[in-house]
C-alpha positions as a Markdown table, in Angstrom:
| # | Residue | x | y | z |
|---|---|---|---|---|
| 1 | Met | -11.9 | -20.2 | -10.2 |
| 2 | Met | -12.0 | -21.6 | -6.7 |
| 3 | Asn | -15.2 | -23.7 | -7.1 |
| 4 | Asn | -14.9 | -27.3 | -5.8 |
| 5 | Ile | -11.5 | -26.6 | -4.3 |
| 6 | Asp | -10.9 | -27.6 | -0.6 |
| 7 | Arg | -7.1 | -27.7 | -0.4 |
| 8 | Val | -4.7 | -24.9 | -1.5 |
| 9 | His | -0.9 | -24.3 | -1.2 |
| 10 | Leu | 0.4 | -20.8 | -1.3 |
| 11 | Met | 4.0 | -20.1 | -2.7 |
| 12 | Gly | 5.3 | -16.9 | -1.2 |
| 13 | Ile | 3.0 | -17.0 | 1.7 |
| 14 | Gly | 5.2 | -14.9 | 3.9 |
| 15 | Gly | 4.4 | -11.5 | 2.2 |
| 16 | Ala | 1.7 | -9.1 | 3.1 |
| 17 | Gly | -0.8 | -9.9 | 0.4 |
| 18 | Met | -0.3 | -13.7 | 0.4 |
| 19 | Ser | -0.4 | -14.1 | 4.2 |
| 20 | Ala | -3.7 | -12.1 | 4.2 |
| 21 | Leu | -5.1 | -14.3 | 1.5 |
| 22 | Ala | -4.1 | -17.4 | 3.4 |
| 23 | Val | -5.9 | -16.3 | 6.5 |
| 24 | Leu | -9.1 | -15.5 | 4.6 |
| 25 | Leu | -9.0 | -18.8 | 2.7 |
| 26 | Glu | -8.6 | -20.8 | 5.9 |
| 27 | Ala | -11.5 | -18.8 | 7.4 |
| 28 | His | -13.6 | -19.8 | 4.4 |
| 29 | Gly | -13.1 | -23.4 | 5.4 |
| 30 | Leu | -10.2 | -24.4 | 3.1 |
| 31 | Lys | -7.2 | -26.5 | 4.1 |
| 32 | Val | -4.3 | -24.2 | 3.6 |
| 33 | Ser | -0.5 | -24.7 | 3.5 |
| 34 | Gly | 2.3 | -22.5 | 2.3 |
| 35 | Cys | 6.0 | -22.0 | 1.7 |
| 36 | Asp | 8.4 | -19.1 | 1.2 |
| 37 | Leu | 12.2 | -18.5 | 1.0 |
| 38 | Gln | 12.0 | -16.1 | 4.0 |
| 39 | Gln | 10.4 | -16.3 | 7.4 |
| 40 | Pro | 6.9 | -14.8 | 7.3 |
| 41 | His | 6.6 | -11.2 | 8.6 |
| 42 | Tyr | 2.9 | -11.7 | 9.3 |
| 43 | Asp | 1.1 | -14.1 | 11.6 |
| 44 | Leu | 0.0 | -17.3 | 9.8 |
| 45 | Gly | -1.7 | -18.8 | 12.9 |
| 46 | Gly | -1.6 | -22.5 | 12.6 |
| 47 | Ile | -1.2 | -22.7 | 8.8 |
| 48 | Pro | 1.5 | -25.3 | 8.0 |
| 49 | Phe | 4.6 | -23.4 | 6.6 |
| 50 | Glu | 7.8 | -24.6 | 4.9 |
| 51 | Leu | 11.0 | -22.4 | 4.6 |
| 52 | Ser | 11.8 | -23.5 | 1.0 |
| 53 | His | 10.3 | -24.1 | -2.4 |
| 54 | Ser | 10.2 | -27.8 | -3.2 |
| 55 | Ser | 8.3 | -30.1 | -5.4 |
| 56 | Gly | 7.9 | -32.3 | -2.3 |
| 57 | His | 5.4 | -29.8 | -1.0 |
| 58 | Ile | 3.0 | -31.0 | -3.7 |
| 59 | Glu | 3.2 | -34.6 | -2.5 |
| 60 | Arg | 3.0 | -33.7 | 1.2 |
| 61 | Tyr | 0.0 | -31.4 | 1.1 |
| 62 | Asn | -1.7 | -32.7 | -2.0 |
| 63 | Pro | -3.3 | -29.3 | -3.0 |
| 64 | Gln | -6.1 | -29.0 | -5.6 |
| 65 | Ala | -4.8 | -25.5 | -6.4 |
| 66 | Leu | -1.4 | -23.8 | -6.2 |
| 67 | Ile | -1.6 | -20.1 | -5.6 |
| 68 | Leu | 1.5 | -18.0 | -6.6 |
| 69 | Ser | 2.9 | -14.8 | -5.4 |
| 70 | Ser | 3.9 | -12.4 | -8.2 |
| 71 | Ala | 7.5 | -13.0 | -7.1 |
| 72 | Val | 7.4 | -16.7 | -7.9 |
| 73 | Ser | 8.4 | -17.8 | -11.4 |
| 74 | Arg | 6.1 | -20.0 | -13.4 |
| 75 | Glu | 9.2 | -22.0 | -14.2 |
| 76 | Asn | 9.9 | -22.9 | -10.5 |
| 77 | Pro | 10.3 | -26.7 | -10.1 |
| 78 | Glu | 7.5 | -26.8 | -7.5 |
| 79 | Val | 5.1 | -25.0 | -10.0 |
| 80 | Leu | 6.2 | -27.3 | -12.9 |
| 81 | His | 5.6 | -30.4 | -10.7 |
| 82 | Ala | 2.1 | -29.1 | -9.9 |
| 83 | Lys | 1.4 | -28.6 | -13.6 |
| 84 | Glu | 2.5 | -32.1 | -14.4 |
| 85 | Lys | 0.0 | -33.4 | -11.8 |
| 86 | Gly | -2.8 | -31.4 | -13.3 |
| 87 | Ile | -3.1 | -29.1 | -10.3 |
| 88 | Lys | -4.8 | -25.7 | -11.0 |
| 89 | Ile | -2.3 | -22.8 | -10.9 |
| 90 | Leu | -3.7 | -19.5 | -9.8 |
| 91 | Ser | -2.3 | -16.0 | -9.1 |
| 92 | Arg | -3.0 | -14.2 | -5.9 |
| 93 | Ala | -5.5 | -11.9 | -7.6 |
| 94 | Glu | -7.4 | -14.8 | -9.2 |
| 95 | Ala | -7.9 | -16.5 | -5.9 |
| 96 | Leu | -8.7 | -13.3 | -4.0 |
| 97 | Ser | -11.2 | -12.0 | -6.6 |
| 98 | Ser | -13.1 | -15.3 | -6.5 |
| 99 | Leu | -13.9 | -14.5 | -2.8 |
| 100 | Phe | -14.3 | -10.7 | -3.2 |
| 101 | Asn | -16.7 | -10.8 | -6.2 |
| 102 | Lys | -19.2 | -12.9 | -4.3 |
| 103 | Ser | -19.5 | -10.2 | -1.6 |
| 104 | Tyr | -20.5 | -6.6 | -1.4 |
| 105 | Gly | -17.1 | -5.4 | -2.4 |
| 106 | Ile | -15.4 | -2.2 | -1.6 |
| 107 | Gly | -12.2 | -2.2 | -3.7 |
| 108 | Ile | -9.5 | 0.5 | -3.2 |
| 109 | Ala | -7.0 | 1.0 | -6.0 |
| 110 | Gly | -4.4 | 3.6 | -6.8 |
| 111 | Ala | -0.6 | 4.0 | -7.3 |
| 112 | His | -0.3 | 5.6 | -3.9 |
| 113 | Gly | -2.4 | 5.8 | -0.8 |
| 114 | Lys | -4.4 | 2.7 | -1.2 |
| 115 | Thr | -3.0 | 0.9 | 1.9 |
| 116 | Thr | -3.8 | 3.8 | 4.2 |
| 117 | Thr | -7.2 | 4.4 | 2.5 |
| 118 | Thr | -8.1 | 0.7 | 2.9 |
| 119 | Ser | -6.9 | 0.8 | 6.5 |
| 120 | Met | -9.1 | 3.8 | 7.3 |
| 121 | Thr | -12.1 | 2.3 | 5.6 |
| 122 | Ala | -11.7 | -1.0 | 7.4 |
| 123 | Leu | -11.4 | 0.7 | 10.8 |
| 124 | Ile | -14.6 | 2.8 | 10.2 |
| 125 | Phe | -16.7 | -0.2 | 9.1 |
| 126 | Leu | -15.3 | -2.4 | 11.9 |
| 127 | Lys | -15.8 | 0.2 | 14.7 |
| 128 | Ala | -19.3 | 1.0 | 13.3 |
| 129 | Gly | -20.3 | -2.6 | 13.9 |
| 130 | Lys | -20.5 | -3.7 | 10.2 |
| 131 | Asn | -18.3 | -6.7 | 10.8 |
| 132 | Pro | -16.6 | -6.5 | 7.4 |
| 133 | Thr | -14.1 | -8.9 | 5.9 |
| 134 | Ile | -10.8 | -7.0 | 5.5 |
| 135 | Tyr | -7.8 | -7.5 | 3.2 |
| 136 | Val | -4.9 | -5.0 | 3.5 |
| 137 | Gly | -1.4 | -5.0 | 2.1 |
| 138 | Ala | 0.1 | -4.1 | 5.5 |
| 139 | Asn | -0.5 | -4.7 | 9.1 |
| 140 | Val | -3.0 | -2.2 | 10.6 |
| 141 | Pro | -2.0 | -1.5 | 14.2 |
| 142 | Asp | -5.5 | -0.3 | 15.2 |
| 143 | Ile | -6.9 | -3.6 | 14.0 |
| 144 | Gly | -4.0 | -5.8 | 14.9 |
| 145 | Thr | -3.8 | -7.7 | 11.6 |
| 146 | Asn | -3.8 | -7.3 | 7.8 |
| 147 | Ala | -6.7 | -9.7 | 7.3 |
| 148 | Leu | -10.0 | -10.3 | 9.1 |
| 149 | Tyr | -12.9 | -12.5 | 8.2 |
| 150 | Gly | -16.2 | -10.9 | 9.2 |
| 151 | Ser | -19.8 | -12.0 | 9.3 |
| 152 | Gly | -21.0 | -8.8 | 7.6 |
| 153 | Ser | -21.8 | -8.3 | 4.0 |
| 154 | Gln | -18.9 | -5.9 | 3.1 |
| 155 | Phe | -15.6 | -7.1 | 1.8 |
| 156 | Ile | -13.0 | -4.2 | 2.0 |
| 157 | Ala | -9.9 | -4.9 | 0.0 |
| 158 | Glu | -6.8 | -3.2 | -1.2 |
| 159 | Leu | -6.4 | -4.0 | -4.9 |
| 160 | Asp | -3.0 | -4.1 | -6.5 |
| 161 | Glu | -2.7 | -2.5 | -10.0 |
| 162 | Ser | 1.0 | -3.4 | -10.5 |
| 163 | Asp | 0.3 | -6.2 | -13.1 |
| 164 | Gly | -3.2 | -5.2 | -14.2 |
| 165 | Thr | -4.9 | -8.0 | -12.3 |
| 166 | Phe | -7.1 | -5.6 | -10.3 |
| 167 | Glu | -9.3 | -5.6 | -13.4 |
| 168 | Leu | -10.5 | -9.1 | -12.2 |
| 169 | Phe | -12.4 | -7.5 | -9.4 |
| 170 | Thr | -16.0 | -6.3 | -9.7 |
| 171 | Pro | -16.6 | -4.1 | -6.7 |
| 172 | Asn | -19.9 | -2.5 | -5.6 |
| 173 | Ile | -17.8 | 0.5 | -4.6 |
| 174 | Ala | -14.6 | 1.2 | -6.5 |
| 175 | Ile | -12.2 | 3.8 | -5.1 |
| 176 | Ile | -9.4 | 5.3 | -7.1 |
| 177 | Thr | -7.0 | 7.4 | -5.0 |
| 178 | Asn | -4.9 | 8.3 | -8.0 |
| 179 | Ala | -3.8 | 6.9 | -11.3 |
| 180 | Asp | -0.1 | 7.9 | -11.4 |
| 181 | Trp | 2.3 | 6.2 | -13.7 |
| 182 | Asp | 4.2 | 3.5 | -11.9 |
| 183 | His | 5.2 | -0.2 | -12.4 |
| 184 | Val | 6.9 | 0.7 | -15.7 |
| 185 | Asp | 7.8 | -3.0 | -16.1 |
| 186 | His | 4.1 | -3.6 | -16.9 |
| 187 | Tyr | 2.8 | -0.3 | -18.0 |
| 188 | His | 4.9 | 1.1 | -20.8 |
| 189 | Ser | 3.2 | 4.5 | -21.0 |
| 190 | Arg | 0.9 | 6.7 | -18.9 |
| 191 | Glu | -1.9 | 6.0 | -21.5 |
| 192 | Glu | -1.8 | 2.3 | -20.5 |
| 193 | Val | -2.2 | 3.2 | -16.9 |
| 194 | Ile | -5.2 | 5.4 | -17.6 |
| 195 | Lys | -6.8 | 2.7 | -19.7 |
| 196 | Ala | -6.3 | 0.1 | -16.9 |
| 197 | Phe | -7.9 | 2.3 | -14.3 |
| 198 | Thr | -10.8 | 3.1 | -16.6 |
| 199 | Asp | -11.4 | -0.6 | -17.3 |
| 200 | Phe | -11.3 | -1.2 | -13.5 |
| 201 | Ser | -13.9 | 1.6 | -12.9 |
| 202 | Asp | -16.1 | 0.3 | -15.6 |
| 203 | Gly | -15.8 | -3.3 | -14.3 |
| 204 | Arg | -17.7 | -2.5 | -11.1 |
| 205 | Lys | -21.1 | -4.1 | -10.6 |
| 206 | Ser | -24.0 | -2.6 | -12.4 |
| 207 | Gly | -25.4 | 0.2 | -10.2 |
| 208 | Gly | -22.1 | 0.4 | -8.3 |
| 209 | Thr | -20.4 | 3.6 | -7.3 |
| 210 | Leu | -17.1 | 5.0 | -8.4 |
| 211 | Ile | -15.2 | 7.2 | -5.9 |
| 212 | Leu | -12.4 | 9.3 | -7.4 |
| 213 | Cys | -9.9 | 11.9 | -6.2 |
| 214 | Ala | -10.6 | 15.1 | -8.1 |
| 215 | Glu | -7.1 | 16.5 | -7.3 |
| 216 | Asp | -5.2 | 13.8 | -9.2 |
| 217 | Glu | -4.7 | 14.3 | -12.9 |
| 218 | Gly | -4.8 | 10.6 | -13.8 |
| 219 | Ala | -8.0 | 10.0 | -11.8 |
| 220 | Ser | -9.5 | 13.0 | -13.6 |
| 221 | Gln | -8.7 | 11.5 | -16.9 |
| 222 | Val | -10.4 | 8.3 | -15.8 |
| 223 | Phe | -13.4 | 10.3 | -14.9 |
| 224 | Asp | -13.5 | 11.8 | -18.4 |
| 225 | Arg | -13.3 | 8.4 | -20.0 |
| 226 | Cys | -15.3 | 6.1 | -17.7 |
| 227 | Ser | -18.9 | 5.1 | -18.2 |
| 228 | Lys | -21.4 | 7.5 | -16.8 |
| 229 | Thr | -24.2 | 5.0 | -17.0 |
| 230 | Arg | -22.6 | 2.2 | -15.1 |
| 231 | Gly | -23.6 | 3.7 | -11.7 |
| 232 | Gly | -23.0 | 6.7 | -9.5 |
| 233 | Ile | -19.8 | 8.7 | -9.4 |
| 234 | Val | -18.5 | 10.6 | -6.3 |
| 235 | Arg | -15.5 | 12.9 | -6.4 |
| 236 | Tyr | -13.5 | 14.3 | -3.5 |
| 237 | Gly | -10.9 | 17.0 | -3.2 |
| 238 | Trp | -10.0 | 20.5 | -1.9 |
| 239 | Gly | -12.6 | 23.2 | -1.4 |
| 240 | Lys | -16.4 | 23.0 | -1.5 |
| 241 | Ser | -17.0 | 22.3 | -5.2 |
| 242 | Trp | -16.8 | 18.5 | -5.0 |
| 243 | Asp | -19.1 | 15.9 | -3.5 |
| 244 | Trp | -16.8 | 15.7 | -0.5 |
| 245 | Gly | -14.4 | 18.6 | 0.1 |
| 246 | Ala | -11.8 | 19.7 | 2.7 |
| 247 | Tyr | -10.7 | 23.2 | 3.4 |
| 248 | Asp | -9.3 | 25.4 | 6.2 |
| 249 | Ile | -6.5 | 23.0 | 6.9 |
| 250 | Ile | -4.5 | 23.2 | 10.2 |
| 251 | Lys | -1.3 | 21.2 | 10.7 |
| 252 | Thr | -0.5 | 20.3 | 14.3 |
| 253 | His | 3.1 | 20.6 | 15.5 |
| 254 | Gly | 4.4 | 17.2 | 16.5 |
| 255 | Gly | 1.8 | 15.3 | 14.4 |
| 256 | Gly | -1.8 | 15.5 | 13.3 |
| 257 | Ile | -3.8 | 17.6 | 10.9 |
| 258 | Ser | -7.4 | 18.9 | 10.8 |
| 259 | Cys | -9.8 | 20.6 | 8.4 |
| 260 | Lys | -13.4 | 21.5 | 7.8 |
| 261 | Val | -15.4 | 19.1 | 5.5 |
| 262 | Ser | -18.2 | 19.9 | 3.1 |
| 263 | His | -20.7 | 17.4 | 1.5 |
| 264 | Lys | -22.3 | 18.6 | -1.7 |
| 265 | Gly | -21.2 | 22.2 | -1.0 |
| 266 | Lys | -22.5 | 22.3 | 2.6 |
| 267 | Glu | -20.2 | 22.3 | 5.6 |
| 268 | Ile | -21.0 | 19.3 | 7.8 |
| 269 | Gly | -18.2 | 19.3 | 10.4 |
| 270 | Thr | -14.5 | 19.1 | 11.3 |
| 271 | Leu | -12.2 | 16.2 | 10.6 |
| 272 | Ser | -9.2 | 15.8 | 12.9 |
| 273 | Leu | -6.5 | 13.2 | 12.3 |
| 274 | Ser | -3.7 | 12.0 | 14.5 |
| 275 | Val | -1.7 | 11.1 | 11.4 |
| 276 | Ser | -0.1 | 13.9 | 9.4 |
| 277 | Gly | 0.1 | 15.0 | 5.8 |
| 278 | Glu | -2.5 | 16.6 | 3.5 |
| 279 | His | -2.5 | 13.4 | 1.5 |
| 280 | Asn | -4.1 | 11.7 | 4.5 |
| 281 | Ile | -7.0 | 14.1 | 4.5 |
| 282 | Leu | -7.7 | 13.0 | 0.9 |
| 283 | Asn | -7.4 | 9.4 | 1.9 |
| 284 | Ala | -9.8 | 10.0 | 4.8 |
| 285 | Leu | -12.3 | 11.7 | 2.4 |
| 286 | Ala | -12.3 | 8.5 | 0.2 |
| 287 | Ala | -12.9 | 6.3 | 3.3 |
| 288 | Ile | -15.7 | 8.6 | 4.6 |
| 289 | Ser | -17.3 | 8.6 | 1.1 |
| 290 | Ser | -17.6 | 4.9 | 1.0 |
| 291 | Ala | -18.9 | 4.7 | 4.6 |
| 292 | Asp | -21.6 | 7.3 | 3.8 |
| 293 | Leu | -22.8 | 5.1 | 0.9 |
| 294 | Cys | -23.2 | 2.3 | 3.4 |
| 295 | Gly | -25.2 | 4.3 | 6.0 |
| 296 | Ile | -22.4 | 5.4 | 8.3 |
| 297 | Ser | -22.7 | 9.1 | 9.1 |
| 298 | Phe | -19.9 | 11.6 | 8.8 |
| 299 | Asp | -20.0 | 12.2 | 12.5 |
| 300 | Glu | -19.4 | 8.6 | 13.3 |
| 301 | Ser | -16.7 | 8.1 | 10.6 |
| 302 | Ser | -14.8 | 11.3 | 11.7 |
| 303 | Ala | -14.9 | 10.2 | 15.3 |
| 304 | Ile | -13.4 | 6.8 | 14.5 |
| 305 | Leu | -10.7 | 8.3 | 12.3 |
| 306 | Arg | -9.6 | 10.6 | 15.1 |
| 307 | Asp | -8.1 | 7.6 | 16.7 |
| 308 | Phe | -6.5 | 6.1 | 13.5 |
| 309 | His | -2.8 | 5.7 | 14.0 |
| 310 | Gly | -1.7 | 4.8 | 10.5 |
| 311 | Ser | -0.6 | 1.6 | 8.8 |
| 312 | Glu | 2.7 | -0.2 | 9.3 |
| 313 | Arg | 5.5 | 1.4 | 7.3 |
| 314 | Arg | 3.5 | 4.5 | 6.5 |
| 315 | Met | 5.2 | 7.5 | 8.3 |
| 316 | Gln | 5.7 | 5.1 | 11.2 |
| 317 | Val | 7.5 | 6.4 | 14.3 |
| 318 | Lys | 9.8 | 3.6 | 15.3 |
| 319 | Gly | 11.2 | 5.3 | 18.4 |
| 320 | Thr | 13.8 | 7.7 | 19.8 |
| 321 | Thr | 17.4 | 6.9 | 20.6 |
| 322 | Thr | 19.0 | 7.8 | 23.9 |
| 323 | Gly | 20.8 | 10.6 | 22.0 |
| 324 | Asn | 17.4 | 12.1 | 21.0 |
| 325 | Ile | 17.5 | 11.0 | 17.4 |
| 326 | Leu | 13.9 | 10.3 | 16.2 |
| 327 | Val | 13.7 | 7.3 | 14.0 |
| 328 | Met | 10.8 | 7.0 | 11.4 |
| 329 | Asp | 10.1 | 4.6 | 8.6 |
| 330 | Asp | 8.0 | 5.0 | 5.4 |
| 331 | Tyr | 7.3 | 2.7 | 2.4 |
| 332 | Ala | 7.6 | 5.6 | -0.1 |
| 333 | His | 9.5 | 4.5 | -3.3 |
| 334 | His | 7.8 | 6.4 | -6.1 |
| 335 | Pro | 8.8 | 10.1 | -6.7 |
| 336 | Ser | 5.2 | 11.3 | -5.8 |
| 337 | Glu | 5.3 | 9.3 | -2.6 |
| 338 | Ile | 8.8 | 10.6 | -1.6 |
| 339 | Leu | 7.6 | 14.2 | -2.1 |
| 340 | Ala | 4.4 | 13.7 | 0.0 |
| 341 | Thr | 6.3 | 11.9 | 2.8 |
| 342 | Leu | 9.1 | 14.5 | 3.1 |
| 343 | Ser | 6.6 | 17.3 | 3.0 |
| 344 | Ala | 4.5 | 15.8 | 5.7 |
| 345 | Val | 7.5 | 15.0 | 7.9 |
| 346 | Arg | 8.8 | 18.6 | 7.5 |
| 347 | Gly | 5.4 | 19.8 | 8.7 |
| 348 | Ile | 5.4 | 17.6 | 11.8 |
| 349 | Tyr | 9.0 | 18.3 | 12.9 |
| 350 | Pro | 10.2 | 21.6 | 11.3 |
| 351 | Glu | 12.9 | 22.0 | 14.0 |
| 352 | Arg | 14.7 | 18.7 | 13.3 |
| 353 | Arg | 17.4 | 18.2 | 10.8 |
| 354 | Leu | 16.2 | 15.6 | 8.3 |
| 355 | Val | 18.6 | 12.7 | 7.4 |
| 356 | Val | 17.2 | 10.1 | 5.0 |
| 357 | Leu | 18.3 | 6.6 | 4.1 |
| 358 | Tyr | 16.6 | 5.7 | 0.9 |
| 359 | Gln | 16.5 | 2.3 | -0.9 |
| 360 | Pro | 15.4 | 2.5 | -4.5 |
| 361 | His | 12.9 | -0.2 | -5.5 |
| 362 | Arg | 13.2 | -2.0 | -8.9 |
| 363 | Phe | 15.6 | -1.2 | -11.7 |
| 364 | Thr | 12.8 | -0.4 | -14.1 |
| 365 | Arg | 11.4 | 2.3 | -11.7 |
| 366 | Thr | 14.9 | 3.7 | -11.0 |
| 367 | Ala | 15.8 | 4.0 | -14.7 |
| 368 | Met | 12.6 | 5.8 | -15.5 |
| 369 | Phe | 12.4 | 8.2 | -12.5 |
| 370 | Ala | 16.0 | 8.7 | -11.4 |
| 371 | Gly | 15.9 | 12.5 | -12.1 |
| 372 | Lys | 12.6 | 13.0 | -10.3 |
| 373 | Ile | 13.7 | 10.9 | -7.3 |
| 374 | Ala | 16.9 | 13.0 | -7.0 |
| 375 | Glu | 14.8 | 16.2 | -7.2 |
| 376 | Asn | 12.3 | 15.2 | -4.6 |
| 377 | Leu | 15.0 | 14.0 | -2.2 |
| 378 | Ser | 16.7 | 17.4 | -2.3 |
| 379 | Ser | 14.6 | 18.8 | 0.6 |
| 380 | Ala | 16.4 | 16.7 | 3.1 |
| 381 | Glu | 19.6 | 18.0 | 4.6 |
| 382 | Lys | 21.4 | 14.7 | 4.0 |
| 383 | Val | 20.4 | 11.6 | 2.0 |
| 384 | Phe | 22.2 | 8.2 | 2.0 |
| 385 | Ile | 21.1 | 5.9 | -0.8 |
| 386 | Leu | 21.5 | 2.1 | -0.8 |
| 387 | Pro | 21.8 | -0.2 | -3.8 |
| 388 | Val | 18.6 | -0.9 | -5.6 |
| 389 | Tyr | 16.2 | -3.5 | -4.1 |
| 390 | Ser | 15.7 | -5.5 | -7.3 |
| 391 | Ala | 12.5 | -7.4 | -6.5 |
| 392 | Gly | 13.8 | -10.0 | -8.9 |
| 393 | Glu | 14.5 | -7.7 | -11.8 |
| 394 | Lys | 17.7 | -7.7 | -13.8 |
| 395 | Glu | 19.8 | -4.5 | -13.8 |
| 396 | Leu | 19.3 | -2.2 | -16.7 |
| 397 | Pro | 21.4 | 0.7 | -18.1 |
| 398 | His | 21.2 | 3.8 | -16.0 |
| 399 | Ser | 19.3 | 2.0 | -13.3 |
| 400 | Ser | 21.7 | 2.0 | -10.3 |
| 401 | Ser | 21.7 | 4.2 | -7.2 |
| 402 | Asn | 24.7 | 6.0 | -8.6 |
| 403 | Glu | 22.4 | 7.4 | -11.4 |
| 404 | Ile | 20.3 | 9.2 | -8.7 |
| 405 | Val | 23.5 | 10.5 | -7.0 |
| 406 | Ala | 24.8 | 11.9 | -10.3 |
| 407 | Leu | 21.5 | 13.8 | -10.9 |
| 408 | Ser | 21.3 | 15.1 | -7.3 |
| 409 | Lys | 22.3 | 18.6 | -6.0 |
| 410 | Gly | 25.1 | 17.2 | -3.9 |
| 411 | Asn | 23.1 | 16.1 | -0.8 |
| 412 | Ile | 22.9 | 12.4 | -1.8 |
| 413 | Glu | 25.7 | 9.9 | -1.0 |
| 414 | Ala | 25.8 | 6.3 | -2.1 |
| 415 | Val | 26.4 | 3.7 | 0.6 |
| 416 | Asn | 26.0 | 0.0 | 1.0 |
| 417 | Phe | 24.9 | -2.4 | 3.8 |
| 418 | Glu | 28.5 | -2.9 | 4.8 |
| 419 | Asn | 29.3 | 0.8 | 5.5 |
| 420 | Val | 25.9 | 2.4 | 6.1 |
| 421 | Glu | 25.9 | 2.1 | 9.9 |
| 422 | Met | 29.4 | 3.6 | 10.2 |
| 423 | Arg | 28.4 | 6.6 | 8.0 |
| 424 | Leu | 25.2 | 7.1 | 10.0 |
| 425 | Lys | 27.0 | 7.1 | 13.3 |
| 426 | Glu | 29.3 | 9.8 | 11.8 |
| 427 | Glu | 26.5 | 11.9 | 10.4 |
| 428 | Leu | 23.6 | 11.7 | 12.9 |
| 429 | Lys | 23.4 | 14.3 | 15.6 |
| 430 | Pro | 21.2 | 14.7 | 18.7 |
| 431 | Gly | 17.9 | 16.2 | 17.7 |
| 432 | Asp | 18.0 | 14.8 | 14.1 |
| 433 | Leu | 15.1 | 13.0 | 12.4 |
| 434 | Phe | 16.3 | 9.8 | 10.8 |
| 435 | Leu | 13.9 | 8.5 | 8.2 |
| 436 | Thr | 14.3 | 5.1 | 6.4 |
| 437 | Met | 12.4 | 5.1 | 3.2 |
| 438 | Gly | 11.7 | 2.5 | 0.5 |
| 439 | Ala | 9.7 | -0.7 | -0.3 |
| 440 | Gly | 12.5 | -3.1 | 0.4 |
| 441 | Asp | 14.2 | -4.0 | 3.7 |
| 442 | Val | 15.7 | -0.6 | 4.5 |
| 443 | Tyr | 13.6 | -0.4 | 7.7 |
| 444 | Arg | 15.9 | -2.9 | 9.4 |
| 445 | Ile | 18.7 | -0.2 | 9.6 |
| 446 | Gly | 16.5 | 2.1 | 11.7 |
| 447 | Glu | 15.5 | -0.8 | 13.9 |
| 448 | Lys | 19.2 | -1.7 | 14.4 |
| 449 | Ile | 20.1 | 1.9 | 15.3 |
| 450 | Leu | 17.3 | 2.0 | 18.0 |
| 451 | Ser | 18.3 | -1.4 | 19.4 |
| 452 | Glu | 22.0 | -0.3 | 19.8 |
| 453 | Ser | 21.3 | 3.1 | 21.3 |
């Protein structure tokens, strides 16, 4: 799709996925420009950037291809002008897959955990001297960026299943962390999700390996349905019965977790992580599995992961106020992610009272999962809930934050951006853990509390 193209313009370049793509395209020798309606959160280097969408960009930069973020409408005047001029219109996945599919691709997919798993995998390969190309949907503090062009053969990429375009990728190693039902605006049933992940697994290169989490029901259904002749299949989970297994788990007070690891039923060593949560042990097993396939030993992988400090907005410690209120932030927005995050946080800081500020993400997700969200938030002593971050969607019946409040056990209170700081000042006490949670801009509230303390 990118053959004979030297100049590209990216609409929505400020986001995690688009900024990473821009960096890689420029590293491949293309002339890149971009625009967005908000200031970029990620470093674009010297790539020309405009804080607007305008048909004038097409005249100014004269691109041969216009690459669109999923948030940009195909009816946008800039897009329509590009069409009139005969300029090729591509999605982010179409452009990224054209680079990825030419390489030895390691593609990580899943409704949850893919960012952390990709970050762990990238760090292992980088520290092991493989010089991989890296594409991650968040900044990785241990690497210092969300995208890196390497001279090695491996291309490690986080693949987004939200609109089904991950099926464009043909990896040599395909990792599925889970196949949970999410993105209900695109997938209208769990069956559609399983089919998409099965198609993705069967789309790997001939002789390629599929790595699956055996503990996830959806991933297990993919295993039952996928081709067994396409290539090898590796499964990971709890105990010694899988290709890679973890057992004898020890949680460290104040953060961190460790376990013993088996490979094909044989104990091979101990894995110690500075990040917390049992889900991160599973993420680490996926990363270790892919590294093993590329000649990186368990001893080397586990030593590298001992110093892994997580991805941005994944159980991230933001700081402590002068009044000893610990502020953390997490991207969790799906019920399963909420449950995993709160469980992990409880394990790290059992002595702290947990106060959560949650921002629901998308009306479609809120309408479908309001009851489960309310149930999984119930373990916190107090929850404040902001209006839904729409991500461009129109409001639906039973899709507001008040729907979650109505289904709660009384520990959830609706707030808005006008009164949330006042309510937090009234509620938060010394020794509390204040957790901002959601895929929108809720993290800004935690940062403001820290800056004013």
